[in-house]
N, C-alpha and C positions, 0 to 999 in steps of 0.2 A: 473531632465530634465523639467518635467512639474510641475510648481508651481501653485497651484490652488488659492493661495492668490493673486498672480498678475493678475490672469484671472478676479477676482471678483472686482478688482479695476480699470479695462479697461473701457473706455468711450464705450456708445453704439455703436459709429462708429468702434471702435477697435474691439469690440466684434463681429460685424457683418464681418469684414474682415477676422478674425480669423475664423469664422464658414465658410465663403465663401472659405478660404485658405484649410480648411479641406474637404470641397466638393469637391474641384478641385483635391485634392490628391487622394479621392477615385475614381473620374472619371478617372483620368490617369491610376490608378492602375488597375481598371476594364478593360478600354480599351486595356491595355497591356495583361492582362490575357485572354481577347477576342481574340486578334489577335493571342495568342500562341495556345490556346486550343479549340476554337470554330468557328474560321472563316473557312467556307466552302466557299472559293473562287476559282476561276478559276485558277488552277495550271499554265495555260500558261501565265496568266497576272501577277499573283501573286505569285511567287514560294515560297516554304517551306522555304527555306533559308531567303528570304526576309521578310516573315511573322513573322519568330523567331526574325530577327533582329529588326525589328520595335517593337515588343512586349517587347523584353528586353530593348532596348531604352526607350520605353515609362514607364517601371517599373522603371529603373535607374532614369528618370526625375522626377517621383512622388516621390522617396524616397528622392532626393534632395531638392524639394519642402517641404517635410515634415519636414526635418532636418532644413532648413532655417525657417520654420514657428515656429518650436519649440525654436529655438536659437535667436529669436527676443529680442531685448533689450528695456528697456523703454526709452523714450525720454524724 
């Protein structure tokens, strides 16, 4: 899945975009975990079911982005 030889052959721009993609994956994953476990929000404005739905949605989106990032083909 992760081939380090193709990572070494990438141009600096492609490497930067790869690292940026990884950072965004971590951001979305962290935001999803934050919404599920750590958000002490007003229950009247943001109920538990909505918090859980938003957290799960962000985590699923992070996984999709990560899989797309790992499956990129060389042009």
